Every structure is written in C-alpha cells, then in structure tokens.
MITORDO-676697 format. One record per residue (C-alpha): residue in one letter; y, z, x. Coordinates in Angstrom, 1 decimal. Layout:
! residues N
{node 'A'; {Y; Z; X}} ...
END
This chain:
! residues 525
{node 'S'; {0.0; 0.0; 0.0}} {node 'L'; {2.3; 0.2; 3.0}} {node 'G'; {2.8; -3.5; 3.2}} {node 'E'; {4.8; -4.5; 6.3}} {node 'L'; {5.2; -0.8; 7.2}} {node 'V'; {1.6; -1.0; 8.5}} {node 'C'; {3.2; -2.5; 11.6}} {node 'D'; {4.9; 0.8; 12.4}} {node 'P'; {2.1; 3.4; 12.9}} {node 'E'; {1.1; 3.9; 16.5}} {node 'P'; {-2.1; 5.9; 16.5}} {node 'G'; {-5.2; 3.7; 17.2}} {node 'G'; {-7.1; 5.3; 14.4}} {node 'T'; {-4.8; 3.8; 11.8}} {node 'I'; {-6.2; 0.3; 11.9}} {node 'P'; {-10.0; 0.9; 11.7}} {node 'A'; {-9.6; 2.4; 8.3}} {node 'R'; {-12.1; 2.2; 5.4}} {node 'D'; {-10.2; -0.8; 3.9}} {node 'A'; {-10.8; -3.8; 6.3}} {node 'N'; {-8.1; -5.7; 4.3}} {node 'I'; {-5.6; -4.1; 6.5}} {node 'L'; {-6.1; -7.0; 8.9}} {node 'E'; {-4.2; -9.3; 6.4}} {node 'K'; {-1.3; -6.9; 6.5}} {node 'L'; {-1.3; -6.9; 10.3}} {node 'K'; {-0.6; -10.7; 10.2}} {node 'L'; {2.9; -9.8; 8.9}} {node 'C'; {3.7; -8.0; 12.2}} {node 'P'; {5.9; -9.9; 14.6}} {node 'E'; {4.0; -8.2; 17.5}} {node 'L'; {1.4; -5.5; 17.9}} {node 'T'; {1.6; -2.6; 20.3}} {node 'G'; {-1.0; -2.0; 23.0}} {node 'A'; {-2.8; 0.7; 20.9}} {node 'Q'; {-2.8; -1.6; 17.9}} {node 'R'; {-4.3; -4.5; 19.8}} {node 'D'; {-7.1; -2.2; 21.2}} {node 'A'; {-7.8; -0.9; 17.7}} {node 'L'; {-7.8; -4.5; 16.3}} {node 'N'; {-10.3; -5.7; 18.8}} {node 'A'; {-12.5; -2.7; 18.2}} {node 'L'; {-12.5; -3.4; 14.5}} {node 'L'; {-13.3; -7.1; 14.9}} {node 'L'; {-16.1; -6.3; 17.4}} {node 'S'; {-17.7; -4.0; 14.9}} {node 'G'; {-18.3; -7.1; 12.6}} {node 'D'; {-17.2; -4.9; 9.6}} {node 'T'; {-14.5; -7.3; 8.5}} {node 'A'; {-14.3; -10.4; 6.3}} {node 'Y'; {-14.5; -12.5; 9.5}} {node 'G'; {-17.9; -11.2; 10.5}} {node 'D'; {-19.2; -10.9; 14.0}} {node 'P'; {-17.3; -12.9; 16.6}} {node 'S'; {-20.4; -14.7; 17.7}} {node 'S'; {-20.5; -16.4; 14.3}} {node 'W'; {-16.9; -17.6; 14.4}} {node 'D'; {-16.2; -21.3; 14.2}} {node 'L'; {-12.9; -23.4; 14.3}} {node 'Q'; {-12.1; -22.4; 10.8}} {node 'T'; {-12.5; -18.7; 11.4}} {node 'L'; {-10.2; -18.8; 14.5}} {node 'Q'; {-7.6; -20.7; 12.4}} {node 'D'; {-7.9; -18.1; 9.6}} {node 'L'; {-7.2; -15.3; 12.0}} {node 'G'; {-3.7; -16.8; 12.3}} {node 'P'; {-1.3; -14.8; 14.5}} {node 'L'; {-4.0; -12.1; 15.1}} {node 'V'; {-5.7; -14.5; 17.5}} {node 'L'; {-2.9; -13.8; 20.0}} {node 'A'; {-4.1; -10.2; 20.2}} {node 'L'; {-7.7; -11.0; 21.0}} {node 'D'; {-8.9; -9.8; 24.4}} {node 'Q'; {-11.3; -11.4; 26.8}} {node 'T'; {-14.3; -9.4; 25.5}} {node 'T'; {-13.8; -10.6; 21.9}} {node 'L'; {-13.1; -14.3; 22.9}} {node 'S'; {-16.1; -14.4; 25.3}} {node 'L'; {-18.4; -13.8; 22.3}} {node 'V'; {-17.0; -16.8; 20.4}} {node 'A'; {-19.2; -19.9; 20.9}} {node 'E'; {-17.8; -22.3; 23.6}} {node 'A'; {-17.8; -25.2; 21.2}} {node 'A'; {-15.6; -23.3; 18.8}} {node 'R'; {-13.3; -22.3; 21.6}} {node 'E'; {-13.0; -25.9; 22.7}} {node 'D'; {-12.3; -27.2; 19.2}} {node 'F'; {-9.7; -24.5; 18.8}} {node 'R'; {-8.1; -25.3; 22.2}} {node 'R'; {-7.7; -29.0; 21.3}} {node 'S'; {-6.1; -28.2; 17.9}} {node 'I'; {-3.6; -25.9; 19.7}} {node 'A'; {-2.8; -28.5; 22.3}} {node 'A'; {-2.2; -31.2; 19.6}} {node 'A'; {0.0; -28.9; 17.5}} {node 'S'; {2.1; -27.7; 20.5}} {node 'T'; {3.9; -31.1; 21.0}} {node 'G'; {6.2; -30.5; 18.0}} {node 'Q'; {6.8; -26.7; 18.6}} {node 'G'; {9.9; -25.0; 19.8}} {node 'H'; {10.1; -23.3; 23.1}} {node 'S'; {9.1; -19.8; 21.9}} {node 'Q'; {6.1; -21.1; 20.0}} {node 'R'; {5.0; -23.3; 22.9}} {node 'E'; {5.0; -20.3; 25.1}} {node 'K'; {2.7; -18.5; 22.7}} {node 'S'; {0.4; -21.5; 22.5}} {node 'L'; {0.2; -21.7; 26.2}} {node 'M'; {-0.7; -18.0; 26.4}} {node 'L'; {-3.5; -18.5; 24.0}} {node 'L'; {-4.8; -21.6; 25.8}} {node 'R'; {-4.9; -19.6; 29.0}} {node 'A'; {-6.8; -16.9; 27.3}} {node 'L'; {-9.3; -19.3; 26.0}} {node 'A'; {-9.7; -20.9; 29.4}} {node 'A'; {-10.2; -17.5; 31.0}} {node 'A'; {-12.9; -16.7; 28.5}} {node 'S'; {-14.8; -19.9; 29.4}} {node 'A'; {-15.0; -19.3; 33.1}} {node 'A'; {-14.9; -16.5; 35.6}} {node 'P'; {-11.5; -16.0; 37.2}} {node 'Q'; {-11.0; -17.8; 40.5}} {node 'P'; {-9.3; -16.1; 43.5}} {node 'R'; {-5.7; -17.1; 44.2}} {node 'L'; {-5.4; -20.0; 46.7}} {node 'K'; {-3.9; -19.3; 50.1}} {node 'R'; {-1.1; -21.6; 50.9}} {node 'S'; {-2.6; -22.2; 54.3}} {node 'E'; {-5.5; -24.0; 52.6}} {node 'A'; {-3.1; -26.7; 51.4}} {node 'R'; {-5.6; -28.6; 49.4}} {node 'C'; {-6.8; -28.8; 45.8}} {node 'Q'; {-9.8; -26.7; 45.2}} {node 'S'; {-10.7; -28.5; 41.9}} {node 'E'; {-10.8; -32.0; 40.6}} {node 'P'; {-7.4; -33.7; 41.3}} {node 'I'; {-5.3; -34.5; 38.3}} {node 'T'; {-5.3; -38.2; 37.2}} {node 'A'; {-4.0; -40.1; 34.3}} {node 'S'; {-7.4; -39.7; 32.5}} {node 'N'; {-7.7; -35.9; 32.8}} {node 'I'; {-4.2; -34.6; 32.4}} {node 'A'; {-4.8; -33.0; 29.0}} {node 'D'; {-8.1; -31.5; 30.1}} {node 'T'; {-7.0; -30.0; 33.4}} {node 'I'; {-3.3; -29.3; 33.6}} {node 'L'; {-3.4; -26.4; 31.1}} {node 'Y'; {-5.9; -24.4; 33.1}} {node 'L'; {-4.2; -24.5; 36.5}} {node 'S'; {-1.9; -22.0; 37.9}} {node 'P'; {1.5; -23.1; 39.3}} {node 'D'; {0.1; -23.1; 42.8}} {node 'E'; {-3.0; -25.0; 41.8}} {node 'L'; {-0.9; -27.6; 39.9}} {node 'D'; {1.3; -28.1; 43.0}} {node 'L'; {-1.8; -28.9; 45.1}} {node 'C'; {-3.7; -30.9; 42.5}} {node 'L'; {-0.9; -33.0; 40.9}} {node 'S'; {0.5; -35.7; 43.1}} {node 'S'; {4.1; -36.9; 42.7}} {node 'D'; {2.9; -40.5; 42.0}} {node 'V'; {0.6; -39.4; 39.2}} {node 'L'; {3.4; -37.2; 37.7}} {node 'I'; {6.1; -40.0; 37.7}} {node 'N'; {3.7; -42.6; 36.3}} {node 'N'; {2.6; -40.3; 33.6}} {node 'L'; {5.7; -38.1; 33.1}} {node 'E'; {5.7; -38.3; 29.3}} {node 'A'; {2.0; -37.3; 29.0}} {node 'V'; {2.5; -34.4; 31.4}} {node 'L'; {5.6; -33.1; 29.5}} {node 'E'; {3.7; -33.2; 26.2}} {node 'Q'; {1.5; -30.4; 27.4}} {node 'P'; {2.6; -26.8; 26.8}} {node 'F'; {3.3; -25.0; 30.1}} {node 'T'; {5.2; -22.1; 31.4}} {node 'S'; {8.6; -22.1; 33.0}} {node 'Q'; {7.0; -21.5; 36.4}} {node 'V'; {5.0; -24.8; 36.0}} {node 'S'; {8.2; -26.7; 34.9}} {node 'W'; {9.8; -25.7; 38.3}} {node 'V'; {6.8; -27.1; 40.1}} {node 'L'; {7.2; -30.4; 38.2}} {node 'K'; {11.0; -30.6; 39.0}} {node 'K'; {10.3; -30.1; 42.6}} {node 'K'; {7.8; -33.0; 42.6}} {node 'V'; {10.3; -35.3; 40.8}} {node 'D'; {13.0; -34.5; 43.4}} {node 'E'; {10.6; -35.1; 46.3}} {node 'F'; {9.6; -38.4; 44.9}} {node 'F'; {13.2; -39.7; 44.4}} {node 'S'; {14.6; -37.9; 47.5}} {node 'G'; {17.2; -36.1; 45.2}} {node 'R'; {18.7; -39.4; 43.9}} {node 'I'; {17.1; -40.0; 40.5}} {node 'P'; {17.7; -43.6; 39.1}} {node 'E'; {19.4; -43.8; 35.7}} {node 'E'; {16.3; -45.2; 34.0}} {node 'Q'; {14.3; -42.2; 35.2}} {node 'L'; {17.0; -39.8; 34.0}} {node 'R'; {16.1; -40.8; 30.4}} {node 'R'; {12.5; -39.7; 31.0}} {node 'L'; {13.2; -36.2; 32.3}} {node 'G'; {13.1; -34.4; 28.9}} {node 'L'; {13.0; -30.7; 29.3}} {node 'L'; {13.0; -30.9; 33.1}} {node 'S'; {16.7; -32.1; 32.9}} {node 'R'; {17.7; -28.6; 31.7}} {node 'L'; {16.6; -27.2; 35.1}} {node 'Y'; {19.2; -29.1; 37.1}} {node 'T'; {22.5; -27.3; 38.1}} {node 'A'; {25.9; -28.6; 37.2}} {node 'Q'; {26.3; -29.6; 40.9}} {node 'E'; {23.2; -31.7; 40.8}} {node 'I'; {24.2; -33.2; 37.5}} {node 'S'; {27.5; -34.3; 39.0}} {node 'Q'; {25.6; -36.8; 41.1}} {node 'W'; {23.7; -38.4; 38.3}} {node 'P'; {24.4; -42.1; 37.5}} {node 'V'; {25.0; -41.6; 33.8}} {node 'T'; {26.7; -44.9; 32.9}} {node 'T'; {25.4; -45.9; 29.5}} {node 'S'; {25.4; -44.3; 26.1}} {node 'D'; {21.6; -44.7; 25.9}} {node 'T'; {21.1; -42.5; 29.0}} {node 'L'; {23.5; -39.9; 27.6}} {node 'S'; {21.8; -39.8; 24.2}} {node 'A'; {18.4; -39.5; 25.8}} {node 'L'; {19.6; -36.5; 27.9}} {node 'L'; {21.3; -34.9; 24.9}} {node 'N'; {18.3; -35.2; 22.7}} {node 'S'; {17.4; -31.7; 21.3}} {node 'S'; {13.7; -32.2; 21.9}} {node 'G'; {14.3; -31.3; 25.6}} {node 'G'; {15.6; -27.9; 24.8}} {node 'Q'; {19.1; -26.2; 25.0}} {node 'W'; {21.7; -27.0; 27.6}} {node 'D'; {24.0; -24.5; 29.1}} {node 'D'; {27.8; -25.0; 28.5}} {node 'S'; {28.4; -25.7; 32.2}} {node 'Q'; {25.7; -28.3; 32.2}} {node 'V'; {27.1; -30.1; 29.2}} {node 'Q'; {30.6; -30.0; 30.6}} {node 'Q'; {29.4; -31.6; 33.8}} {node 'L'; {27.2; -34.2; 32.1}} {node 'L'; {30.0; -35.4; 29.8}} {node 'S'; {32.5; -35.3; 32.6}} {node 'R'; {30.3; -37.5; 34.7}} {node 'Y'; {29.7; -39.9; 31.9}} {node 'L'; {33.4; -40.2; 31.0}} {node 'T'; {34.4; -40.5; 34.7}} {node 'L'; {32.0; -43.5; 35.0}} {node 'G'; {33.8; -45.2; 32.1}} {node 'G'; {31.7; -44.0; 29.2}} {node 'S'; {33.0; -43.4; 25.6}} {node 'L'; {31.6; -40.8; 23.2}} {node 'T'; {30.1; -41.8; 19.9}} {node 'G'; {29.5; -39.9; 16.6}} {node 'P'; {25.8; -39.5; 17.1}} {node 'Q'; {26.4; -38.2; 20.7}} {node 'L'; {28.9; -35.6; 19.3}} {node 'R'; {26.2; -34.6; 16.9}} {node 'E'; {23.7; -34.2; 19.7}} {node 'I'; {26.3; -32.2; 21.7}} {node 'G'; {26.9; -29.9; 18.7}} {node 'G'; {29.9; -27.8; 17.8}} {node 'K'; {29.1; -25.0; 20.2}} {node 'H'; {29.0; -27.2; 23.3}} {node 'L'; {31.9; -29.3; 22.0}} {node 'C'; {34.0; -26.2; 22.0}} {node 'A'; {32.9; -25.5; 25.6}} {node 'L'; {34.5; -28.8; 26.8}} {node 'Q'; {37.8; -28.8; 28.5}} {node 'E'; {40.9; -29.8; 26.6}} {node 'E'; {41.2; -33.0; 28.7}} {node 'Q'; {37.6; -34.0; 27.8}} {node 'I'; {38.3; -33.4; 24.0}} {node 'Q'; {41.4; -35.5; 24.3}} {node 'Q'; {39.2; -38.4; 25.4}} {node 'I'; {37.0; -38.3; 22.3}} {node 'P'; {37.9; -41.3; 20.0}} {node 'A'; {39.0; -40.4; 16.5}} {node 'A'; {36.5; -42.9; 15.1}} {node 'A'; {33.7; -40.8; 16.7}} {node 'L'; {34.5; -37.8; 14.6}} {node 'G'; {34.2; -40.1; 11.5}} {node 'T'; {30.5; -40.6; 12.2}} {node 'A'; {29.6; -37.2; 13.8}} {node 'G'; {28.8; -35.4; 10.5}} {node 'Q'; {29.6; -31.8; 9.9}} {node 'L'; {30.4; -30.1; 13.2}} {node 'N'; {30.8; -26.4; 13.4}} {node 'I'; {33.9; -25.8; 15.6}} {node 'Y'; {34.5; -22.2; 14.6}} {node 'S'; {34.0; -21.0; 18.2}} {node 'C'; {36.7; -23.4; 19.5}} {node 'S'; {40.0; -22.1; 20.8}} {node 'Q'; {43.0; -22.7; 18.5}} {node 'T'; {44.3; -25.4; 20.8}} {node 'K'; {41.0; -27.3; 20.7}} {node 'K'; {40.8; -26.9; 16.9}} {node 'E'; {44.2; -28.5; 16.6}} {node 'Q'; {43.1; -31.3; 18.9}} {node 'L'; {40.0; -32.0; 16.8}} {node 'Y'; {41.9; -31.7; 13.5}} {node 'G'; {44.4; -34.3; 14.7}} {node 'K'; {41.6; -36.7; 15.5}} {node 'A'; {39.8; -35.9; 12.2}} {node 'R'; {43.0; -36.5; 10.2}} {node 'E'; {43.2; -39.9; 11.8}} {node 'A'; {39.6; -40.7; 11.2}} {node 'F'; {39.6; -39.7; 7.5}} {node 'G'; {43.2; -40.6; 6.7}} {node 'S'; {42.1; -43.5; 4.5}} {node 'L'; {40.5; -41.1; 2.1}} {node 'A'; {43.6; -39.0; 1.5}} {node 'S'; {44.2; -40.6; -1.9}} {node 'T'; {40.9; -39.1; -3.1}} {node 'P'; {41.5; -35.4; -2.4}} {node 'S'; {38.0; -34.1; -3.2}} {node 'L'; {36.3; -36.7; -0.9}} {node 'Y'; {39.0; -36.2; 1.8}} {node 'Y'; {38.4; -32.5; 1.7}} {node 'C'; {34.7; -32.8; 2.1}} {node 'Q'; {35.1; -34.8; 5.3}} {node 'I'; {37.9; -32.9; 6.9}} {node 'R'; {36.8; -29.4; 5.9}} {node 'P'; {35.1; -28.5; 9.3}} {node 'Y'; {38.4; -29.2; 11.1}} {node 'L'; {40.9; -27.4; 8.8}} {node 'G'; {41.0; -24.5; 11.2}} {node 'G'; {43.5; -26.6; 13.2}} {node 'A'; {45.6; -27.8; 10.2}} {node 'P'; {49.3; -27.0; 10.0}} {node 'A'; {50.8; -25.3; 6.9}} {node 'E'; {52.5; -28.6; 5.9}} {node 'D'; {49.1; -30.4; 5.6}} {node 'L'; {47.6; -27.4; 3.8}} {node 'K'; {50.4; -27.5; 1.2}} {node 'D'; {49.9; -31.2; 0.8}} {node 'L'; {46.2; -30.6; 0.2}} {node 'A'; {47.0; -27.9; -2.3}} {node 'D'; {49.4; -30.2; -4.2}} {node 'A'; {47.0; -33.1; -4.2}} {node 'G'; {44.7; -31.5; -6.7}} {node 'V'; {42.0; -28.9; -7.2}} {node 'I'; {39.6; -28.9; -4.2}} {node 'N'; {38.0; -25.5; -4.6}} {node 'M'; {38.1; -24.5; -1.0}} {node 'D'; {35.3; -22.2; -0.1}} {node 'L'; {36.2; -18.8; 1.2}} {node 'D'; {34.7; -19.2; 4.6}} {node 'T'; {36.8; -22.2; 5.3}} {node 'F'; {39.9; -20.5; 3.9}} {node 'L'; {39.5; -17.4; 6.1}} {node 'A'; {38.9; -19.7; 9.1}} {node 'L'; {42.4; -21.3; 8.7}} {node 'N'; {44.9; -20.8; 11.5}} {node 'P'; {46.2; -17.2; 10.7}} {node 'E'; {49.8; -18.2; 11.7}} {node 'E'; {49.8; -21.2; 9.4}} {node 'F'; {48.1; -19.2; 6.6}} {node 'Q'; {51.1; -16.9; 6.6}} {node 'K'; {53.4; -19.8; 5.7}} {node 'L'; {51.6; -20.6; 2.5}} {node 'G'; {53.0; -19.5; -0.9}} {node 'V'; {51.1; -17.8; -3.7}} {node 'T'; {50.8; -21.0; -5.6}} {node 'D'; {49.5; -22.9; -2.5}} {node 'V'; {46.7; -20.3; -2.1}} {node 'K'; {45.9; -20.5; -5.8}} {node 'N'; {45.6; -24.3; -5.7}} {node 'L'; {43.6; -24.4; -2.5}} {node 'L'; {41.0; -21.9; -3.7}} {node 'G'; {40.8; -23.2; -7.2}} {node 'E'; {37.6; -21.9; -8.8}} {node 'N'; {37.0; -19.7; -5.8}} {node 'L'; {40.2; -17.7; -6.2}} {node 'A'; {38.4; -14.6; -7.4}} {node 'G'; {36.6; -14.3; -4.1}} {node 'L'; {39.8; -13.6; -2.4}} {node 'K'; {39.8; -10.1; -3.9}} {node 'G'; {36.6; -9.4; -1.9}} {node 'A'; {38.4; -10.4; 1.3}} {node 'E'; {41.6; -8.4; 0.7}} {node 'H'; {41.0; -6.2; 3.7}} {node 'E'; {40.8; -9.2; 6.2}} {node 'P'; {43.7; -8.8; 8.6}} {node 'S'; {45.1; -12.3; 7.8}} {node 'V'; {44.9; -11.6; 4.1}} {node 'V'; {46.6; -8.2; 4.4}} {node 'S'; {49.4; -9.7; 6.4}} {node 'W'; {49.9; -12.5; 4.0}} {node 'V'; {49.9; -10.2; 0.9}} {node 'Q'; {52.6; -8.0; 2.5}} {node 'K'; {54.9; -11.0; 2.7}} {node 'Q'; {54.5; -12.0; -1.0}} {node 'S'; {56.2; -10.7; -4.1}} {node 'Q'; {54.0; -8.3; -5.9}} {node 'R'; {55.2; -9.7; -9.2}} {node 'E'; {54.1; -13.2; -8.1}} {node 'L'; {50.8; -11.9; -6.9}} {node 'D'; {50.2; -10.4; -10.3}} {node 'C'; {51.5; -13.2; -12.5}} {node 'V'; {50.2; -16.2; -10.5}} {node 'L'; {46.9; -15.0; -8.9}} {node 'G'; {46.1; -12.1; -11.3}} {node 'I'; {43.1; -10.9; -9.2}} {node 'G'; {44.4; -7.4; -8.4}} {node 'L'; {45.8; -7.9; -4.9}} {node 'Q'; {48.1; -5.0; -4.0}} {node 'G'; {50.6; -4.4; -1.3}} {node 'G'; {53.1; -7.1; -2.0}} {node 'L'; {56.9; -6.7; -1.9}} {node 'P'; {58.4; -4.8; -4.8}} {node 'E'; {61.1; -6.3; -7.1}} {node 'P'; {64.7; -5.5; -5.9}} {node 'T'; {66.7; -3.0; -8.1}} {node 'G'; {70.4; -3.1; -9.1}} {node 'T'; {73.2; -0.8; -7.7}} {node 'A'; {75.2; 1.4; -10.2}} {node 'S'; {79.0; 1.9; -9.7}} {node 'P'; {80.0; 5.6; -9.2}} {node 'A'; {82.2; 7.3; -11.8}} {node 'G'; {85.8; 8.2; -10.7}} {node 'P'; {89.5; 7.8; -11.4}} {node 'V'; {90.6; 4.4; -12.4}} {node 'T'; {92.4; 2.5; -9.7}} {node 'P'; {94.9; -0.2; -10.3}} {node 'A'; {93.3; -3.4; -11.4}} {node 'T'; {94.8; -6.8; -11.9}} {node 'A'; {95.9; -7.2; -15.5}} {node 'T'; {98.5; -9.5; -16.8}} {node 'S'; {100.8; -8.1; -19.5}} {node 'M'; {103.6; -9.7; -21.4}} {node 'V'; {106.3; -7.0; -21.9}} {node 'T'; {109.3; -7.6; -24.1}} {node 'V'; {112.0; -5.0; -23.6}} {node 'T'; {115.0; -4.9; -25.9}} {node 'S'; {118.0; -2.8; -24.7}} {node 'P'; {121.7; -2.7; -25.6}} {node 'V'; {123.6; -4.3; -22.7}} {node 'A'; {127.2; -5.4; -22.8}} {node 'T'; {127.5; -8.3; -20.5}} {node 'P'; {129.1; -11.7; -20.5}} {node 'S'; {127.0; -14.5; -21.8}} {node 'T'; {124.6; -15.3; -19.0}} {node 'S'; {120.9; -15.5; -18.1}} {node 'V'; {119.6; -12.9; -15.6}} {node 'I'; {116.4; -13.1; -13.6}} {node 'S'; {115.3; -9.8; -12.1}} {node 'M'; {112.2; -8.1; -10.6}} {node 'V'; {111.2; -5.1; -12.7}} {node 'T'; {109.2; -2.2; -11.2}} {node 'T'; {107.4; -0.3; -13.9}} {node 'P'; {105.6; 3.0; -13.5}} {node 'V'; {102.5; 2.8; -15.8}} {node 'A'; {100.8; 5.7; -17.4}} {node 'T'; {97.0; 5.5; -17.9}} {node 'P'; {95.4; 6.5; -21.2}} {node 'S'; {94.4; 9.8; -19.6}} {node 'G'; {97.9; 10.7; -18.8}} {node 'S'; {97.8; 10.1; -15.0}} {node 'V'; {100.4; 7.9; -13.5}} {node 'T'; {99.6; 5.3; -11.0}} {node 'S'; {101.8; 4.0; -8.3}} {node 'P'; {104.6; 1.7; -9.3}} {node 'V'; {103.3; -1.8; -9.7}} {node 'P'; {105.5; -4.7; -8.9}} {node 'T'; {105.2; -7.5; -11.3}} {node 'P'; {104.6; -11.1; -10.0}} {node 'S'; {107.6; -12.3; -11.8}} {node 'T'; {110.0; -10.9; -14.4}} {node 'S'; {112.4; -12.8; -16.5}} {node 'V'; {115.3; -10.9; -18.1}} {node 'T'; {117.4; -12.9; -20.6}} {node 'S'; {120.6; -11.3; -21.8}} {node 'P'; {122.7; -13.3; -24.2}} {node 'V'; {126.4; -12.4; -23.9}} {node 'P'; {128.1; -11.1; -26.0}} {node 'T'; {125.5; -9.3; -27.9}} {node 'T'; {124.5; -5.8; -28.9}} {node 'S'; {121.0; -6.0; -27.5}} {node 'A'; {119.4; -7.5; -24.5}} {node 'T'; {116.0; -9.0; -24.5}} {node 'V'; {114.0; -8.6; -21.3}} {node 'T'; {110.9; -10.6; -20.9}} {node 'S'; {108.7; -9.7; -17.9}} {node 'M'; {105.2; -10.4; -16.5}} {node 'V'; {103.8; -6.9; -15.7}} {node 'T'; {100.6; -6.4; -13.7}} {node 'T'; {99.0; -3.2; -14.9}} {node 'P'; {95.5; -1.7; -15.0}} {node 'V'; {95.8; -0.3; -18.6}} {node 'P'; {98.2; -1.4; -21.4}} {node 'T'; {100.7; 1.4; -22.2}} {node 'T'; {102.5; 2.2; -25.4}} {node 'S'; {105.8; 3.0; -23.8}} {node 'A'; {107.5; 2.3; -20.5}} {node 'T'; {110.8; 2.9; -18.8}} {node 'V'; {112.1; -0.1; -17.0}} {node 'T'; {114.9; 0.2; -14.4}} {node 'S'; {116.2; -3.2; -13.5}} {node 'P'; {119.0; -4.3; -11.1}} {node 'V'; {121.0; -6.8; -13.2}} {node 'P'; {123.5; -9.0; -11.4}} {node 'T'; {126.8; -9.2; -13.1}} {node 'P'; {129.4; -12.0; -12.9}} {node 'S'; {131.6; -9.8; -10.6}} {node 'G'; {128.8; -8.9; -8.2}} {node 'S'; {125.5; -7.1; -7.7}} {node 'V'; {125.5; -4.0; -10.0}} {node 'T'; {122.5; -1.7; -10.6}} {node 'S'; {122.5; -0.6; -14.2}} {node 'P'; {119.8; 1.4; -15.9}} {node 'V'; {118.3; -0.4; -18.9}} {node 'A'; {116.9; 2.0; -21.4}} {node 'T'; {114.1; 0.8; -23.5}} {node 'T'; {114.3; 2.5; -26.8}} {node 'P'; {111.0; 1.1; -28.0}} {node 'A'; {109.1; -1.2; -25.6}} {node 'S'; {107.0; -3.8; -27.2}} {node 'V'; {104.1; -4.7; -24.9}} {node 'T'; {101.9; -7.6; -25.5}} {node 'T'; {98.7; -7.9; -23.4}} 
END
C-alpha cells in the first residue's frame, strides 16, 4: 500500500516480504540503494516470485523485469541461460541507437554486466605488451566485440584505419565517455590534427570533445557542414564551443539560416557575442521557429527583436498572426511598439510573455494599454501583483483608473488629488466697480468739474477699510444750481449705504478744496 514510498525504506528485510508483488512497486524507484539491491537479488534467487528461478528466464522474462534488470548482480545473471543473455544483449544494442546520453550509459552498463557474466574477468593489460590480446576489430565484428572491450583493449585492438572507414558504425554503439576519448585520439592521429571538412560532418558525438581552440582551426565553410555539426543527435555543445564554431563559420564567409538557428537553440543563441548576433540575417529568424531567448541579455533581446520585427513586418496588418510570430522576441520591444500592438486589436498576450517584457518599457504603458495587451488573460495579472515590475507599475498609476479600467483588485496606485479650502478671516479689499451718484448743494459758476474722489468705505460688519482711490471720478456741477451731481466710479469691496466724499473742486478763480457733504448718497453697484 506504500506505492512509491517503498523506495524509501533502507532495511534489507523490507523487500523480501510475504507479498512478492513488491517487485512491481520497486520498478517505480529511480535508483535502488545497495541494501535494496542485495535484498532484491536474494528474493529473485529464491525463485519465490512471479518471474520464477533465474535459470528459467528467457528474453521475455528479462524484458519484463524492466528497470530492475539494472540491479541484477553477477550471481543472478550467471544463472540465466547464455542464449537468453545473448538475445537480450542484441535487443539492448539495437535500442540504444535512439537513446539519449543518460539512457545510453545505463544500456552500456547493462551490456558490460551481461558480458562479465558470460566470461571470467581478464587481467588488465600492461601497456608494455602493446598488442591486442583478443581478435582485432574489423568492419565485420564491430557490433560483437567493441562493447566488451575496456578502453585500453579498444585502443590496442581498433586501428585508426578501421575506425575512419567505419566511423558511423562505431559511433552507433553505446560506449562510455572514456571510450569516446580513445576514439577521438585515434581520429586526431589519423588526420594529424587537421580534419578535412567532409570528415567533420561524420564526427557526431566526438565533435563535442574538441576544445574551442581546436574548433578555431576547423575548415567550416559550408552550411551543410555547420548543420551536421549542430545536429542534436551528437549531444549538447558548451557555450564556448558554439561561439567558436559560429565565429569560425562566419569568419570564413558563411551565413546563418533559420534551420541552423533552430539547431543552435535559444540558450546557445543568447551565448553568442553581440557582434555575432548582428550578423544574423533578419530572414533567418523568419524560418527559425519559436526560439526561447529568455536568458539573453537585454541588449541581445533588443537586437533580436529588431530583426524579428523586420522579418515579420508584412504580417502587422493581421495583429493575431503577427503576435504569434513575434511573441518570443517581445522582451526586446520598446513601449511604442507595445502600444501599437495594444491598439491594433485584442491579442490576449499570455502572462509569461507579459512578465518577460523589458521592465523599463513596461513602466511606460498606460492602464488601457495593459488591458488591451492581456485581453482575456487580464485576470491573471492579479496573481502576479507581487512581481517587482508589476508593483512598480501599479504605483505609477491612478488607483481610480486601476479600479475602473482593470477592475481586478490591484491596490497601491496613486490616490485622487483633494481640493484646498480657503481659511476664514477678515475681508480684505477686493476689486469691485460701483457707480456712486452724489448730490450735494454747491454754489459755483456753471461749469463741469472732473475730480478724483477718495472714499472711505465701511464694510457690513462695521469695520472700515483703508481709503480706496477710484480709477476715475466724474463730478458734474451745473452752475448756477442748488444742488451738485457728482458721478464717480468707486472701487470698493462691499457696497455701502452711505459714504462721505471729500473732493477737491477746482473753481474758476483757482484751485480750491471745498468739502462736499452728501446728504443722502445713492450708490448703484
């Protein structure tokens, strides 16, 4: 009932329990401990399992054991019929050609275990003997012999001529990294360190053993050679190796294509120098497929975006199609282009792409821009509200706009500005224009008099402000008359009900100052 937890117990007595079906659970374990392996072999040797006694096993039984066969020791394997072991060995060798590096290592380990069970171990050869102690390897027995030889034996029994003439057949066999170094040495010896271009295409996984310095001497002049070297079936390249390989190819006049960029992959593409990225034709990105450039520096992302924008520019009139093609490169897009993309229509940008945008350019987007970019995926932004770039952006936006436009509960925006109230206090003079008509008895000759009138004005509360000079005052006194009419423009903060006006009135004989008493003053405001 433990399921996969059966992989955890350490005591050896756990495995040989009453229920032999525990073996099926052990197949789930990625690797067994030493104590578990010993207990497993003890249980199988007892014959008290669904697989029966090891002496009765055939090819089908060995295959049914699955991953448990890797835990079989020499004692258990030696009891298996030799014919069954040979059939099993051939099936493993045939399947290993399409396996990855890790699985090939496991297959080789099993093949060596089967070989050891078929024969007594041989003493290690002394280098001084310098000759093959077994049958030399030829084109006809590569598959039957190379798997059972140690690196030292392989070095002595495999000639460089046989290796070069049968390189593909040799490389199809599962072998350890120690054996691969022996093969590389023989290749270098055969070509004296100067491998012809046509032979570079055949190196396969051996090409990954060469240093950047050695690669700098390779004659990589054609796209076919570069494609063969970049083929993933040969294993993974180091960044420094890829840099040197592409540098050599470009230096010799080569030009990168879309399929080659796909072979290089986004990870190694980001490891290229900026000068090398600049040499990539825009058209190559158009046929490279979806490259993951997340690990690129911002400068390299901007370089690749510029090339992608050129490559897919003809699709810009169809926003959804354009977005699908340029999406991997949007991490290098400026805010202006992102705004255009948002205005073009609903593209429903996925959140991973959105969060991978250049943080500086993201801060320049408005609330509506973000809404239009994310479209149906807008609600997912709430789950990313603690991302540094999102937090920074929210703090620059109006909280009211975040609520009204997005409506997904983002908090931390700018509050609405509030108005400022004027403090209460005494009324100061303000600019008001009043028409004041003053009628007073003045005995003067018939004439028209223009004078400036200074009027002290009382406020409604009774306080008196400073005298306010009027912009202009017209006093008209018809002579002779019993009353004078004074018309003046008075600037006053508050209309008053009465005022005393003292006005200097020029007379025909000279300048005389005479008080003019206003019995009632009629003020029109």
